[in-house]
N, C-alpha and C positions, 0 to 999 in steps of 0.2 A: 624210748624205743632202743633196740639193739642195733649196733653198727660196727663195721670193721674200720677202726680209727687208727690212722698213722700218728704215733706219738713218740717215736724214737727212731734211732738209726737201724737200717737193715730190715730184712723180712721179719725179724723178731720184734721190731717196733710196731708192726701192724697187729692190733689186738682187738678182739671182740669185747665191747663194753657198752654200758648204758650211755645214751647220748640224748640231748634235748630233742623233744618232738618238734619238727619244723611246722611253721604255719605260713600259708600263702599270703603275700601282700598283693597290692593292686597289679593286675595283669599276670598273676602267677597261678600255677596249679600245683596242688599237692597230689602226688602219685604214691599209692600203696604198691610197693614193688612185689611182683610175683617171681621174678627172676632177674638176675644181673650177670653180666659176663666180665671176665677179667681181660686185661690187655697188658702188653709190655710196659705201657705207660705207668701202670701200678707198680711194677717192679722198679722202674726208674725213679719213681717218687720215693720208694723205700731207700734206695741206694743214695739218693740225693738229699736225704734229711740233713738239715743244718741245725747246729746247737742253737736253741732259743726259738726255733720255729713253732708256730701255733699248731696244735693237733687238728686234724680234719679227717673227714670221711672219704675213703678211696672209692673208685669206681666211676666209669664213664658210660657204660652200657646198661640199659635197663628197660624192662617192660612190666606193665602192671595195669592198675585201674585208677581212674581219676576219683579221688576221695573228697576233694574240696576245691573250690575255686575262689580266687580273690576277686575283688571288685573290678568292674569294667570289662568282664569277659562275657561274650554272648555267643561264641561259636564253639563251645565245648560243653560236654554233658557229664555230670557226675555219674559214675558207674561205667563209663565207656572204657573199653580195653584199648590200651595205647602203648606206643613205643616212643622212646625219648631220643631226640636229636641232640648229641652231646656238643655240637658246635655252638657255643654261646656267643651272642652279639655279632653274628655274621648274617645279615639280612639276605633274603632271596635275591639272586641275580647279580650281586656284587662279585666281580671277578676274584678279588682277594679281600681279606678282612682288614679292619683298621686296628690300631694299637690296643683297643679295648677287648679284642678277641681273647677267649680262653676256652679250654676244653673242660667239660664238667668233670669234677672229681679232683679237688685241690687246685686252686685255693677255694673254689666253691664246693661245698659238701656234695659228694657224689652218690652213686646208686648202690653201693654195698652197705645198705641199711634197709630197715623195714619201710622207710618212707623217704621221699625226696621232694623238694620244692624246686621247680624250674619255671622259666617264662612260658606262658601258654603257647607262644609261637613255636616252641620247641617240642610240642606234644603232637603226635600224629597217630591216626588210627592204626591199630595193629593189623597187619595182613591176616585175613580170616583163616587162611589155610595153615598158619603157623601156631604152634604152641607158644606159651609164654617163654619157655626156655629157648626155643628156636628164634623167636623174635628178639630176645635179649642179645643173641649172638650177632645180630645184623649191624647195629648202628655205626660204630666207629669203623669197623673193617669194611663193610659194604659201601659206606659213604666214601671212604678214602679210595677204595678200589674203583668205584664208579667215576669219580672225578679223574683219577689217573688214566683210566681207559678212554673215557668219552670226552670230557671237557678239555683236558690237557693233552691226552694222547691222540685225540681225533680218530679213534678207531673206526674203520669201515668194514662191513661184512666182506669176508673172503681174504682179509689180510692175515698175516702170520704174526702171532704174539708170542714172545718168549717171557716166561715168568721164572726166574731163578729162585731157588730156595723156597719152594712153595708149600711148606708144611704148616706154616703159621696161619692164623685166621684171616689176615688181610690178603696175603698172597694166594691162599686157597680161594678167597672170594674173587680175586682177579681171574683165576682159572675158570671158575663157575660162570661169572658174568660174561667174560670174553667169549666163551663157548655159546652162551645163550644169545649173544649179540651177533653171532654168525661168523666169528673169526676161527681160524685154525690155530690151536693152542699147543705150544710146546712148553713143558715145565721141567724143572730139575729139583732133585732132593738127594741128600746123602743116604736116605733110608729107603731100602727096597720096598718095604711094606707101604710106606707113604707114596712111593711112585705108582704102585698099583691103585691106591686110593685116588690119586690125581687123575689117572686114566678114567676111573669111574665118574669123576667129577666133570670130565669134559676134555682132558688133555689127550690129543692124538698121539703124542710122543712124550715119554717121561724119562729123562736122562739123569745120570749120576752127577751131582754137583761136585763130588770130590775128584772127578776126572775132567780133563779138558772136554768141553761140550760144544764149543763154537763150531768146530769142523762138522760135528753131527748135525747141527742146525743148518749149516750151509748145504750139507748133503741132502737133507730132507726138503730143502727149498730150491733144489736145482742150482745151487750156487748163489742164489740171490740174497740170502740172509733174511733176518726178521724185519718186518716193517715197523714193529713196535716192541721194545723191551721194557718191562716193568721191573725196576730194581728196588730192592729193599734190604739187601745184604751188605753191600759196600765192598770193602777190600777183597774178601775171598773170591767173589764172583765177577768183580768189575772188569778185569781184563778180558775174560771170556765173553762177557756181555757186549763189550765194545766190538770185539772181533766178530761176534754173531750178528751185529746190527748191519742191515742192508743199506744200499745206496739211497740217500734221502730219508733214512730211517729216523725215528724219534725214540730216545731213551728217556723214560720218565722215572724219577726217583722219589720215593716217599719215605725212605728209611735207610738206616745204615747199621743194622744189628751186629754185623761182623767187623766193623771198623770204619771210621769216618774218613780217613785220609786215603786218597787214591791218586794214581798217576796214569796218564795215557798220552799217546803221541798225537799232537795236534794236527800234524800235516795230513795224514790219511783221513782224519776226522773231517776237516773242513773241505778237503778235496772230494769227499763223498757226500757233501751237502747234508750232513747229519746234525741232529739237534739233541741237546740235553736240557730237560725241563724238570723243575722241582715243584712238588705239591705236597699237601697233606690236608686231611679232612675235606670239608666242602661246605657250601652255603645251603640255606633252607630250601631253595628251589631245587638244587641237586638232590637233596635228601628226599623230597617229595617225589621227584621223577624216579629215583632209584627204588623207592618203596612200591610205586605203581608198576614198575618193570618186574620186580620180584613177585608181586601178586599176579600179574598177567601171565608170567611164565611158570608160576607155582614153584619157584625155587626154594629150596630148604638149605640154609647154611649148615656146613658140617660142624657138629658139636662133638668134641672129643670125650668129655666127661661132665657129668652133672653132680655137684656136691650139695648136700644140705647146708643151709646157711651157717649152722653151728660148726661146720668144718671149713669155713672160709679161709682161715690161715693155712690149712693144708692144701686148699685149692691154689693158693698163691705159691706155695712151695712146689706143687705139681707143675704149674706154669714155668717156674724158674728152672726146672730140670730140662725144659725144651724137648720133651718127648711127645708132646701133643700133636694131633692133626686136627686143625680147626680150633674152635673156641672152647675154653674152659668156663663153665657156667655154674652159678650157685642158685639154688631154688629156695624160696621162702615158704 
């Protein structure tokens, strides 16, 4: 089969090549991919290549058709249209995973290939209203967003959610899901065109990330501030996010694309009864609940651009330019 294999340093180290056809073992399913989506995780894998590392297939997100089942599986059907949960070895209802947890796509071969083998417990029916390309855009982003908003963020209808830097796939999923959950959503982006798209996705207010936005959030909430802030940028937006957080507010962070190290004043933080909570990905139960919610509300994740699979290296470069709104998808 053909696959996008990381076998060297940098984006140029990700190359389309022939790769051994996978076969399912006991409890596993072979999925013929119809579409796969890219994530920043794929870029980080390219940048983090170490000399002597083993080559492997990139990609965490995918949707396709069950082509073959290993022994011991009775609850799946060959030919079924499915989407893959990329959280490996994180059983349903566990609050956090054990040391065996990993995300599909290095070290386990991922979805940027014509086929992939995953545990059958990670295979879920594709929401009927979504195309394969749209379904492939869901898993990593929507799962991370759902857990950040619902499980960790404890979002209630009517609360105000602030999502800084909301142009990427996961932050955009936060905006869309929070709106569908009945929250009032405020988002930020440096890009004026993306701010308009965020409004169409459910943001009541879209502010410029490059300008101080905390005062605008305070003004829009009558001085109260946001009940919940979902952070994924880090250093560039952290100070404004803390200033925008209301009394008793929760700040949930799942990423730090703009810088890992931040500072903030502890005194007003603890005197305002605020909380900082960390999370990423989610368990199998959360994935199933998220999919059911998406189907019930007929949500369609934003897809920036669809590349044919033979242009997968260019899709990776497109993602690296950070110009996208929503997910970058490759179709087989």
